[in-house]
C-alpha positions as CSV (number, residue, x, y, z in Angstrom):
1,X,13.9,-4.5,12.1
2,X,10.3,-3.8,12.9
3,X,11.3,-1.5,15.7
4,X,13.2,0.8,13.2
5,X,10.0,2.3,11.7
6,X,6.5,3.2,12.9
7,X,4.2,0.2,12.6
8,X,1.9,1.9,10.1
9,X,1.7,3.2,6.5
10,X,1.9,6.8,5.4
11,X,3.1,8.9,2.5
12,X,3.9,7.2,-0.8
13,X,2.9,3.6,-0.6
14,X,4.4,1.7,-3.5
15,X,2.7,-1.4,-4.9
16,X,4.7,-3.5,-7.3
17,X,3.5,-4.2,-10.8
18,X,3.1,-7.7,-12.2
19,X,6.5,-8.7,-13.6
20,X,8.2,-11.9,-14.4
21,X,11.6,-10.1,-14.6
22,X,12.8,-10.1,-11.0
23,X,16.0,-8.2,-11.8
24,X,14.1,-5.4,-13.4
25,X,11.5,-5.4,-10.7
26,X,14.2,-5.0,-8.1
27,X,15.9,-2.3,-10.1
28,X,12.7,-0.2,-10.4
29,X,11.8,-0.8,-6.7
30,X,15.3,0.3,-5.6
31,X,14.9,3.6,-7.5
32,X,11.5,4.1,-5.9
33,X,12.7,3.3,-2.3
34,X,15.6,5.6,-2.7
35,X,13.4,8.5,-3.6
36,X,10.8,8.8,-0.9
37,X,8.6,5.6,-0.7
38,X,7.4,5.1,2.8
39,X,5.9,1.6,2.5
40,X,6.2,-1.2,-0.1
41,X,3.7,-3.9,-1.0
42,X,4.4,-6.9,-3.2
43,X,1.6,-7.7,-5.6
44,X,1.9,-10.1,-8.5
45,X,-1.3,-11.6,-9.8
46,X,0.3,-13.4,-12.7
47,X,3.2,-15.2,-11.0
48,X,3.2,-18.8,-9.8
49,X,4.0,-19.7,-6.2
50,X,7.7,-20.3,-6.8
51,X,8.3,-16.9,-8.5
52,X,6.2,-15.2,-5.8
53,X,8.4,-16.6,-3.1
54,X,11.6,-15.6,-4.9
55,X,10.3,-12.1,-5.6
56,X,8.8,-11.5,-2.2
57,X,12.0,-12.7,-0.4
58,X,14.2,-10.4,-2.5
59,X,11.8,-7.4,-2.0
60,X,11.7,-8.1,1.7
61,X,15.5,-7.7,1.9
62,X,15.4,-4.5,-0.2
63,X,12.8,-3.0,2.1
64,X,15.0,-3.9,5.1
65,X,17.9,-2.1,3.4
66,X,15.8,1.1,3.2
67,X,14.0,0.6,6.6
68,X,10.5,0.7,5.2
69,X,7.6,-1.6,6.0
70,X,7.1,-4.5,3.6
71,X,3.7,-6.0,3.1
72,X,2.4,-8.8,0.9
73,X,-0.9,-8.5,-1.0
74,X,-3.6,-11.1,-0.4
75,X,-1.4,-14.0,1.0
76,X,-0.9,-14.2,4.7
77,X,1.0,-17.5,4.2
78,X,3.6,-15.9,1.9
79,X,3.8,-13.0,4.3
80,X,4.8,-15.4,7.1
81,X,7.2,-17.3,4.8
82,X,9.3,-14.2,4.0
83,X,8.9,-12.5,7.5
84,X,7.0,-9.6,6.0
85,X,6.0,-6.7,8.1
86,X,2.4,-7.0,7.1
87,X,-0.3,-8.3,4.7
88,X,-3.0,-6.5,2.8
89,X,-6.3,-8.3,2.4
90,X,-9.0,-7.9,-0.2
91,X,-12.6,-9.0,0.1
92,X,-11.8,-12.5,-1.0
93,X,-8.4,-12.8,0.7
94,X,-9.2,-14.4,4.0
95,X,-10.3,-13.4,7.5
96,X,-8.6,-10.6,9.2
97,X,-8.8,-12.2,12.6
98,X,-7.3,-15.5,11.2
99,X,-4.5,-13.5,9.6
100,X,-3.8,-11.8,12.9
101,X,-3.7,-15.1,14.7
102,X,-1.2,-16.5,12.1
103,X,1.0,-13.5,11.8
104,X,0.9,-11.9,15.3
105,X,-0.1,-8.7,16.9
106,X,2.8,-6.5,15.7
107,X,2.3,-7.3,12.0
108,X,0.5,-4.6,9.9
109,X,-2.8,-5.8,8.5
110,X,-4.5,-3.5,5.9
111,X,-7.9,-4.1,4.4
112,X,-9.5,-3.0,1.0
113,X,-12.8,-1.4,1.7
114,X,-13.5,-0.2,-1.9
115,X,-16.2,2.5,-1.7
116,X,-18.0,1.2,1.4
117,X,-17.6,2.9,4.7
118,X,-19.4,0.0,6.4
119,X,-16.6,-2.3,5.4
120,X,-14.1,0.1,6.9
121,X,-16.0,0.2,10.2
122,X,-16.0,-3.6,10.3
123,X,-12.3,-3.8,9.5
124,X,-11.4,-1.3,12.2
125,X,-13.5,-3.1,14.7
126,X,-11.8,-6.4,13.8
127,X,-8.4,-4.8,14.4
128,X,-7.2,-3.5,11.0
129,X,-4.2,-1.3,11.2
130,X,-5.2,0.7,8.1
131,X,-8.1,0.8,5.7
132,X,-7.9,1.4,2.0
133,X,-10.5,3.0,-0.3
134,X,-10.7,3.1,-4.1
135,X,-10.5,3.3,-7.0
136,X,-10.6,7.0,-7.1
137,X,-9.6,7.5,-10.7
138,X,-9.6,5.3,-13.9
139,X,-7.1,2.5,-13.4
140,X,-5.4,0.5,-15.9
141,X,-4.7,-2.2,-13.3
142,X,-8.3,-2.6,-12.3
143,X,-10.4,-0.9,-15.1
144,X,-13.7,-2.4,-13.9
145,X,-13.2,-1.6,-10.2
146,X,-15.9,0.3,-8.3
147,X,-15.3,4.1,-7.9
148,X,-14.9,6.0,-4.7
149,X,-14.8,9.8,-4.1
150,X,-13.1,12.2,-1.9
151,X,-16.2,12.6,0.3
152,X,-15.7,9.0,1.4
153,X,-12.3,9.9,2.8
154,X,-13.6,12.9,4.6
155,X,-16.3,10.8,6.2
156,X,-13.8,8.1,7.2
157,X,-11.4,10.7,8.6
158,X,-14.1,12.1,10.8
159,X,-14.9,8.6,12.2
160,X,-11.7,6.7,12.2
161,X,-8.3,7.1,13.9
162,X,-6.5,4.4,11.7
163,X,-4.5,5.5,8.7
164,X,-6.5,5.9,5.4
165,X,-5.0,4.7,2.1
166,X,-6.3,5.9,-1.2
167,X,-5.7,3.8,-4.4
168,X,-6.7,3.7,-8.0
169,X,-5.4,5.7,-10.9
170,X,-3.6,8.1,-8.6
171,X,-0.9,10.5,-9.9
172,X,1.1,13.2,-8.3
173,X,-1.3,15.7,-9.9
174,X,-4.7,14.2,-8.8
175,X,-3.4,12.8,-5.5
176,X,-3.2,16.3,-3.8
177,X,-7.0,16.4,-3.4
178,X,-7.1,13.1,-1.8
179,X,-4.4,14.1,0.7
180,X,-6.4,17.2,1.5
181,X,-9.6,15.0,2.0
182,X,-7.8,12.9,4.6
183,X,-5.7,10.2,2.9
184,X,-2.6,9.4,5.0
185,X,-1.1,7.4,2.2
186,X,-1.4,7.1,-1.6
187,X,-1.0,3.6,-3.0
188,X,0.5,3.8,-6.4
189,X,1.5,1.2,-9.0
190,X,1.6,2.4,-12.7
191,X,2.2,6.1,-12.1
192,X,5.4,5.2,-10.3
193,X,6.7,2.0,-11.7
194,X,5.9,2.8,-15.4
195,X,7.4,6.3,-15.1
196,X,10.5,7.2,-17.3
197,X,12.0,8.9,-14.3
198,X,10.9,6.9,-11.2
199,X,12.9,9.0,-8.7
200,X,11.5,12.3,-9.9
201,X,7.9,10.9,-9.7
202,X,8.4,9.5,-6.3
203,X,9.7,12.9,-5.1
204,X,6.7,14.6,-6.6
205,X,4.4,12.3,-4.6
206,X,6.4,12.8,-1.4
207,X,6.0,16.5,-1.6
208,X,2.2,16.1,-1.4
209,X,2.7,15.1,2.3
210,X,4.8,18.0,3.4
211,X,2.8,20.0,5.8
212,X,3.4,23.8,5.6
213,X,4.1,25.3,9.0
214,X,1.3,27.2,10.6
215,X,1.7,30.9,10.3
């Protein structure tokens, strides 16, 4: 399955919300995947290990159905258990090199770099497949998170060839400026999964990445 998509992230990058209702989580995720999501990350900070395994396994199968990369947040062991396509690591989520050794060369490894270009340089040098910056706007998921700005994306774009992911309070309205600044992907939780019309919102995000032909 990993040969059926480019081994990277781009476009609308959906990150699942905390939910104990697996049936509803899968329903919402299916709507999103069918409407333009280009990568999916499983994140559930409130679930126990058993529920995380059940949900990650189910989401992995759903991602296969739509042929999009499936990543697990924070947990390289869980990523290996469900044969995920990658893992996303935060500052306290383990060593990138150790994760690469455990998961293999072909697995996508992304790293949170917050508002620090130095962290991104270190991650790229260690072999990260993409780096993520944020939070760019007020976020209900992480209200106390450090803030980043579009200038950071422009600086990173000038220095780095790996994909850049923007996260934090992003909507289809404020995300356009981040794409113009160099973001290859917009990572979204609430604006997508809490929407009354998930397909419509996913399509709005996807349109931000359509490049107009040169005149």
